[in-house]
N, C-alpha and C positions, 0 to 999 in steps of 0.2 A: 541347931544347925542340921540341915538335911544331909544325909549321906548321898554319895553318888548313886547308889542303888535305889534309894527312895525317890530321888529326882527323876531317874529314868522311869520308875514305875508310875510316878505322877504324870509324866509326859505321855506315856503310852495309854494312860487311862482315857484320854480324850483324843479320839481319832474320827476320821470320816471314812465310811465304807461306801463305795459307789457300786450299786447293783443295777445294771441295765443291760441285760444280755443282748438285746436287739439294737443297741446304740453304740456308736464309736465314742468311747469315753476319754480318749486321749486329750481332746480339747478341754474337757472338764478338769482333768488333773492339772493341765498346764495353767488354765485360768485361775484355779484355786491357788496353786503354788506361786504364781506371779504376784498375787495379792498378799498371800500369807504363807511364805515358805516354811514357817515353823509348824504348820499343820501337817500331820502325817495322814496320807491318803492311801487306802488300799482299794483294789478293784476286783470285782467278781471275774473269775471264780476264786482268785487268791485273796479273799478278804480276811482281815485280821479280826479275830473274835473279840478283841478288846474295844472295837469301834463303838463310839457313843452315839454318833449321828449317822443315820442311813440316808444317803442321797440316791434316789431310785426311780425306776420306771419299769413296770411289769415285773416285779420281783418274783423269782422262781419259788416253788413250794417250800424248799428247805432253807429259805433265806433266814428266818428268825431262829431256826435251830442252830445255824452256823454263826449267827450274830446275837448271842444271848444278852449282851450288855447294852443294846441300843436303847437310848432314852427318848429319842425323838426321830421323826421321819420328815424329810424334805423331798417333795415330789418334783421331778424335772419338767414340770408343765403346769397348766392351769387346772387340771382335773385330778381329784383325789380318789376317784373310783377305782383306778388301777391298783391302789393299795388297800382301800377299804374292803374290797372283795376277797382279800387274801384269807384263806381258812385259818391260818395260824397267827393272825394279827394280834399282838398282845393287847390286853384290856387297858383302856385309858391312856394309851400312848399318844402324845400330841402329833398331829400331822399338819405340816405346813405346805403350802403350794406357792409356786412362783406367781408374783403379781407385778412383774416388771412393766415399765412403760413400753418397752420394746414389744412385748407380747400383745398388749392392748392396741398399740399403734398399728402393728402388722395385721391384726385381726380386723381393725377398722378399715384399713386399706383394702383388704380382700373383700369384705362385705360391700364396701362402696363400689368397687369394681364390678361385682356381680349385679348390683342394683342398676348401675349405669348401663351395663351391657344389656340388661333386660329392658330398661326404660327406653333406650335409644334403638331397641330392637336389633342390635348388632348380632345377637345370637341367631337371627333369622336369615342373615345374608350368607351367601356361599353354599346354601343347600340346593341351589339350582343355578342355571346359567342365565336367569332372568335379570335384566337391569331394571329393577323395580324399587324406587325409593319408597320407604315406609314412613308413615307419620309416627310421631312419638309424643308422649305426654310430658308435662312439666313437673319438676320436683314438688312444687307447692300444691299440686293437685293429687299427689300420691300419699296415701296413709300407710305408714309402716308400723308394725308391732314387733318389738324386740322382746323375746322371751328369755328371762334370766338377766337380772340387774345387779350382778356382782361387780367386781372391779372392772372386768373386761366389758361386760354387757352394758354397764352404765356409761363407760367411755364411748362405746360404739353408738349408743343411743344419742348421746350429746353431740358427737361428731356428725351424725346424720341430720339432727335438728339444725345444727349450724350450717349444714350444706343446703338447707332449704326444704327438706322433706318434712311432712307432718308425722310426728313420732309419738307412739304410745309404748308403754312398757308393762310387762307382767312378770311377777316373781311369786315364789311361794309365800313369802312374808312381805308386808308392805314396805316399799322404799319410796323415798321422796327425791325427785329430780326436778331441778328448775326448768320451767317451760314445757315439761313433759308430763302428760297424764299417766298415772300409774294405777295398776290393778294388782290384786293379790289374792291368792288362794284359789282352790278349785271352783268355788262358786262364782268367781269373777273371770274365769278363763275365757269362756265363750264371748263375754262382753268385750274383753280386751282384744280379741282376734276378729270379731265380727266387723264387716265393712272395711277390712284392711285390704290393701292392694299387694302387700308383701309381708311375709312372716319370716323372721330371723330367729333361729334357735341357738341360744348361747347358754343353755341350762347345764347345770351339773347333773350327773346321772345318779339316780337313786330309785328306790321302789316307787316313789311318788311321781317321778318323771319318765320312767321307762314306758315306751309306747304312747307317749303323750301326743305325738303327731299322728293322729288317727283320722278315720273317716269323718267323725263328727267335727273335729277341729278344722280340718282342711276344707270341709264343705261350707264352713261359715265365712270363708274368704270371698272377696269380690270376684266377679268374672275377670279373666285375663290377669290373674294374680301370679305371684311367684313365691317360691319357698327357697330359703337358704338355710341349710343345716351345716353348722360348723362346730357342733357340740360333740355328740356321740351318735353312732349309727343305731344304737338301741333305742334312741328316742323316736325313731321313725318306724311306723308299720308299713313295710315296703309295698305290700299289695294294695293298701289304701292309697298310697301315693300314685301308683299306676292307674288306679281307678279315678283319682282326682284330676289327673292330667287330661282326662276327657272333659273336664269341667268341674270346678271353676278354674283350676290351676292352668296356667299357660306354660310355665317353665319351672324347673327345679335345679338349683345349684347345690351339689352334694360334695362335701369334702371328707365326710366320715361315713363308715359303713359297719354293719354288723360283723362282717368278715373282711379283714384286711390282710393282704391285698384283696381287692374285689375280684372274685373268680371270673375267669374269661367267659364262662358260659352264662353269667348273670344277665338278666334281661335289661338291666339299666344301661349296659354298654350299647345296646342296639336301639335305644329310644332317643330320637332326636330332640325330645322335649326335656332331656336331662343332660346337664353339663357336669362332668366328673373331674375332680382333682384328687391326687393321692395323699390326703391328710397333710396339706401344706399351708393351710390358711394362716397359721401363725407358728413358725418354727422357733424353738428356744435357741437363743444365741448364748453359748456358755460364757463368752467374754463379758457380756452385759449382765448375766445372771449370777456369776460367781460372787460378786460383792454381797448380794443378798444372802447367799448361802453361808458365806464366811461370817457375816454379821449375826446370823441366826445361830451359827455354831458357837460364836463367842458369848452370846447371851445365854445359851444353854450351859456353857461351861461355868459362867459366873453364877448361875442359879443353883448349881449343884454344890 
């Protein structure tokens, strides 16, 4: 029979610590407690060192010093680069990222809106007082390349195909998608992008993909093309984009940047060929994501 003290020790052994200094974590705590009130949750900076699961975004430098018992990490979004770059990341610790339908659906909606805005030339109206209807192209005449075919990228590619666009996909390792031609590896990158009318970046960020949206890649697009970057700002070589907007690119939709918030003096703000949004293409909804976090927490507890 367990003593009261041993039961309390066992209960405290499995906890969730939330570390996200630049986010309002109140909704996360409530969403987790609504589903699993038995789970103890502590929040940065008052984190409990006994915590086993770290739920985080942009963890500060001393995170792992203050949380020595963490056995796994769950990232509050689709990208793990915000954790993998941490200088004190423990070796061989599993890192999980959100793959909710809500994230994929919202991202698909954002990308589709950008494509339709560009296709119908809505972005051209209102720049002058001219009443000048502009012709536009049909979806089935436009070739789209989606870079990154993970959970979200594959969903976006499929939705665009179902909407009538001609879709290709590229990823670092070969993926198979029904009705969509796929390419893989650096040797097939230019082939995947060449003769495309729109390029959508949904890649994860790593040493292989940093600065991948460069002059050579952007120059391989068709005339009057568009770029949509909803991955990471570090994927894009900014000066190469500005050069490409003189041809072949017609417009760029950017939701992510190397420095966020984008500085007021940045030249992107003053370029009418660039549409800017403040990293809102797919915002995580704690109420829909909490179930995944709790399920992962319980599986982690059962495995130990």
